[in-house]
C-alpha positions in Angstrom: 86.0 72.1 127.1 87.4 72.5 124.7 90.5 69.7 124.6 94.3 71.1 123.7 94.5 69.6 120.4 91.8 71.2 119.0 92.6 74.6 120.0 96.2 74.0 118.0 94.6 73.2 115.1 92.2 75.8 115.5 94.9 78.8 116.3 96.7 77.0 112.6 93.5 76.8 110.7 93.3 81.0 111.8 96.7 81.2 110.6 96.4 79.9 107.2 93.5 81.8 107.3 95.4 85.0 108.1 97.6 84.7 105.7 95.4 83.4 102.3 93.4 87.3 103.5 96.8 89.7 103.9 97.5 88.2 100.4 94.6 88.7 98.6 94.2 92.4 100.5 98.2 92.6 99.4 97.0 91.9 95.7 94.2 94.5 95.5 96.6 97.0 96.9 98.9 96.0 94.0 96.8 96.3 91.1 94.4 99.2 92.3 97.2 100.9 92.4 99.7 100.0 89.4 97.2 99.9 86.4 98.3 97.7 83.7 99.2 99.9 80.5 99.2 103.0 82.6 103.0 103.4 81.0 101.1 103.9 77.7 98.9 107.3 78.0 98.0 109.2 76.3 99.7 112.5 75.0 99.3 115.4 76.6 97.1 118.1 76.7 98.9 121.5 76.0 97.1 125.2 76.9 98.4 128.8 77.5 98.8 129.9 80.8 100.2 132.6 83.3 101.4 130.8 86.3 104.3 132.1 88.6 105.6 128.8 89.5 105.4 125.0 88.5 102.5 123.5 89.8 101.1 119.9 89.7 97.3 119.1 91.0 94.9 116.2 90.3 92.1 115.8 89.1 88.7 114.5 87.6 90.4 111.3 85.8 93.9 113.8 84.9 96.8 115.9 86.6 97.3 119.1 85.0 100.9 120.3 85.4 101.7 124.2 84.5 105.4 125.1 83.9 105.6 128.1 85.0 107.9 131.1 84.3 110.4 128.7 83.2 110.6 125.3 81.6 109.5 122.0 84.0 110.1 118.4 84.3 107.1 116.2 85.4 108.6 112.7 87.0 105.2 110.7 87.7 104.8 107.9 90.1 103.1 105.3 91.3 102.4 105.3 94.8 104.5 102.0 95.2 107.2 104.8 93.2 107.6 102.7 89.3 108.6 106.1 87.3 105.4 106.0 84.8 105.8 108.8 83.1 107.6 112.1 82.2 106.4 114.9 80.7 108.6 118.2 80.0 106.2 121.8 80.0 107.0 124.7 78.4 107.5 127.5 80.6 103.8 129.2 80.5 101.8 126.4 79.8 99.7 123.6 81.0 99.9 120.2 79.9 96.8 117.6 80.9 97.6 114.1 81.3 94.3 111.1 81.3 95.5 108.5 84.1 93.8 105.6 85.5 91.7 106.7 89.3 94.1 106.3 92.1 97.3 108.2 94.5 100.9 109.8 92.4 103.5 111.6 93.3 104.6 114.0 90.9 107.8 115.5 90.8 109.2 119.0 90.0 112.6 118.1 88.9 115.1 119.7 90.9 112.2 121.8 92.9 109.4 119.9 94.6 107.1 116.7 95.4 103.7 116.3 96.3 101.0 113.7 96.6 98.4 114.1 93.7 95.2 112.2 94.1 93.0 111.3 90.5 89.0 110.4 91.2 
């Protein structure tokens, strides 16, 4: 049978290790979602499209935002809530912007917001 002192030492050791693991996981999650240099993204590629309402979809390395029948302003946020990019799209056009892999929240100002995945 082990002594009480040994069990207390083991318990304290496990607490310290758990704090280290949580710290590392937090760093990995933050650094994996908030990419350095994300604010310096390329300018959007614009093309003409026919759409009834504003829409945003994630794709392979990009987010495509369509304005619909009227002009639309889209705000792209990281999953932590940091504003990454604001894009103004004219009516009947589609803007495609390259983004690093991750989860983003796209808000069409005054209309809706939704989660978008960039693969």
